[in-house]
Phi, psi and omega in degrees: 000131184274336177280177174304149184302330181270002181232079180292321174235156174306137180300322180296320177295316181294321177300318179296322180292319180294324176293322175299315178297321185296333179279357182244006190274058175264165170083022175077187185300326180300309180294326183289319176295320179298319178298313180296321179297317181293317185283318190267326185264307190279312188269307184278337181055044176275331184228138178289155179301314181292321177299316181296316179291327177298315179295319180298318180297319177296317181295330178290341177277349185264154169286151179107179181288107186297324180294319178292324177293325175297322175298314178299316181297312182294321175298322176296321179296324187276321189218028176069198187296326179291324176294322176295320179296316181295316181295316183292320180291314180295331181294330182264328194301312181300317178297320181297314178296316182293317179292326177296317178293319180290326175297318175299315180297320179298313183287321183282320189252334184076201178292140175218159184294318183296310183295316181297322179293321178297318178298323180300327177275329184286315186298314177292330178295330178297329179300316180292321178298317181292318178300319176301319179293324178299312181296318183291309182290321176297323179292334182271326189259336181271078186263001183215147179306326180295322179291322175300314181297321177295322178296318179295318179295321178297317180300312182295320180297320182278319187278327186251313187267353177059039177285139178303142183301317178304321179294324180294314183294313181297319179298318178297320180294322178293317178296318178300319179295316181293315179292323179302334178291335180254338179236085183301335180290352182299322182264014182288155182291159178298151181246013183266005177280134185304142185295328183265011180288142181292149180295147180291156178293325173257095183297156181293333184256006182278141181268129178293143188283343181288106182272128179290145178198158185294320181296315180297316182298317180293323179293316180296318180298314181296312181297318180296317180295319179297315180296321184294311187274343188303314180297326178294312179298320178298315179300316182295322181291317178295334177275010179072029181076011180259162174289138178216171179298332182287314180290321178300312181293320180298312181292316183296308183286333172296316175296320179298325182297342181266356182232011185275056174290135177095005179089183186299319184296334182287342182241001184297321180293324178294314178296316181299314180300313179295310185293323182275308187271320184279310185261336181070030182288333179200171178270169182298315179296326178291332175298317180293323176294323177297321179294323177298320178296314180299322180292334186265001181243155176291160180104177182292147183292341178294351175296354175300334178296334177296316177300314177304314180294322180300313181294320181294319179290329179287323185273343178219071187277000183071232179268003181271162169298140184305320182290323176293317178299320178296319179292318178300313179300316179300308184296322178297317182291319175300320182297305186289342178279324188256339179301318178302331181297315176298315181300317179300318182288313182293333176281315192268328187302318176302323180288317181296322179300324180290344185261002185292338181277357180281121178296322177298316179293320179299322177292320179297317181288330175295324175297316179296319178297323177294320179296327178302319180298318176297320178298314181292327174296321177295324177295317181298319177298315180302311180299315182297314185294316186272352181258319186270350182228148182276327185234150177228163174219153183253126178267114183135185182237146178049236185268001181260138177141182182232132181278115181244157179281155167277106192302330183285350181263016182296145179258110188296319180299320180294319179295321178297313181295317181297318177298317177297318180296322178298316177299317183295316187270330183268322183267310184269353176061038177286156176287163180300312183299315181295319180297313181297320179296316179297317184287329176299314179294320178298318178296321177297320178295315180295324179294320178294320178294315184290339178086000000 
């Protein structure tokens, strides 16, 4: 590399690329990962395929939004810690602004025909976006029958057996490591990149220059913890050392950021129970509406916590104006939710980079990546069941079984939108943003027709 080791591409050019990516990050982690892979690996050739999947596998092992952490990791590879900061902030910023505006609209205007119609089109379109990502990532990473079996097993464990997500990921990594000792090809790089494709700017076998060390680790850890806790401590001090909605939300969601393995859906029941029953920040029906808002905006689905915080701050603002309290709560909760993501990457990435040459680790991470395909397929099933049908039923007993739709409760407008979206993304190869825009307008039209 001819540039400085931490500047693979000019930061200005990288910033423009991350801003472009941030406007397409719809459809949860599956769609977000697919967008980054297309922009950074396939089209720009800034990062190699194997390097990208290695980073993805590491991020899947962390608590928090894995797609945003993958953006931070990749930005760090391209432009050092500043590049990671730019990538991570831009990944969240459009969703933060959009959800802040939609939260205000929800509180100020309530339900409206226009907003309901737009949601009718967006939610079914997400089903097609996620399915496209399953096919794309699965086609690239499931290069061996063992990996296919791991993906199927991961799907069954989550959808039928209700196995905790961390156990699925760790189990897949262990199986990959064990099988890799007998089948070395299990951890081999993907072979679907065109032979005449130009080499990536960050090669798969290049060693990153950031060397891990105890002094660096302690400095990063100390700085990260201070930045993470400072707003909560400030809110507590301004409240005179008493409990307030701001300190309660800061402490609760800060702790949640450390246990959110498996993405937003893995912790939604935990968040809903505390926010509705323990703290009373919003009602049960409002939690579902907040999730719909988060699904229809760019960025990680865990941004639903911003909606929860907005309502809680508006209804119990302390001595502040209700609207100011709502904004302060939103920004505080977004801060404590996402700062750990940067900390995890800056602490762990230099160590993980040094382990890329390990055949055993490569096989283990290949197993994890295969499990990711099953996880995303389970997400696609969840979206389809809960978007295209009004009612569901669980086949099985206790925690064992499969959640299936009540077929008579199907929503014909949602099915029509989903079918159109599938044609647009799979057949016509439309972009995610263009597809969602068309489906939003289609949903609005169908809602007006259906009355």
